[in-house]
Phi, psi and omega in degrees: 000143172252139183253140174257028183296141175287168181294322185271126180294147169292309178238130178236124176254137181226118173067031186285125179227145177210132177232155174236097189064233179276357183268121176265099184284324176224140180230110171052059180277127170243121181210139177247134175241134190247143171295143175080012181222148173262118172254118180274133174249116184235159178168158177294170174301133178089003182285339178117007186297314183291322178298317181296316183288335178286328174295317180291325189264007172087006177282318175249151172258129176298146178279336178208158174108175186224150174244134176238126183246122183047041176085353181252136177294133182228160171243120180251091188265345180212161173304331177295322176296318179300310183298325178296330176284329186115030180247121180233141180241132172255105185279165186299327181280353176067336180054039176264149182259115185298333186270006176247157178276181183299314179296317178300318176295318180294334181249013183300122181084349179225042184302141177273129180238157172242090195077244176252003181259136175301131178267081183301320181298316182290324177294317177302311182302313182293319181295313181300315183294323180293314179297320181294318182295336177266004180061035170277097185246003188274346180278143183289319182206143177290353175259010172293138172293138183301330181300336181273355183273156173287169177302317179294322180291324177296315181296324175300317181294319179297318180296313181301318179300319183293329183263008181287339192248050177058036186282140178251329176236123175250123178259128183237119184261106175052056185291344181253008181295134174070011175265152173288175184299312184292319179293322179297316178303319180297316180294317181295323176298321175297320177302312180298321181296325178298313179296322181295330178278359176101000176287148165274138180233130172250115191249109180264126182204148170266349186270109186292330179296314179297318182301310184288338177287330191239340191271141169273322181228153178232124173251132184243123173260141176220115180049045174083004180241143173276113184262345175197147172212101189223160169302141185299331181295341178275353187239164165226176186298318184294322179294320179296318178296322176298314181299317181298321187271324186241344182088359182207164172210137182283351186262005182263124179290159174304150179298149178286147179298147180298143174295161177306129181092353181263359191305000000 
């Protein structure tokens, strides 16, 4: 993958640590996320992936460390704070309501009103424009109930909902889990379109094939520590597995010096 990422990160994490009693879930994490690029976050179960994305999305408060958003230090204390910055998370369970249609799901909790009356036409237009802009063409109607959608279509609706709100960073937790081959390809194409539209994407996955198909950069966690964050082109699947399991690999060259403006 080639990245059109700018020199300055959209989100910069510095020294992020989180513990739960005696368990150190994250230790001194430094990670940069760039607009226009997909960063895959990988690691074994218990490596700290879920804790890290919850620290970014305002569910957990780090015990130490700082977050910088567009160069400014920020405090993300709640999911509402994250959303106000432009950070949206699509969790593995998608949090979609089967008994509601696509439009109702996309605006759930953020309904558009004209005075005190729901503005259904405006919501339909915004939903259709968002789906079209992401080239989501497989749904029959935006008034379909979500219960009637395939797994790939449901994932597409959840992603479209995330980018409806002036979002700059989309975090995706295992978006291809339990999907078939065709549905997985559809979701991965959608992930790439997000990056092409200028969004930063943090893509969490156990599937190395999906990771290498979609990622510009790969960040590897091992026992709560970030052991590598490199362009995907510098890694292969075996190297990533070694990093995940042992924290090191003998085949990885020293990191390249930062480009001008990345310091």
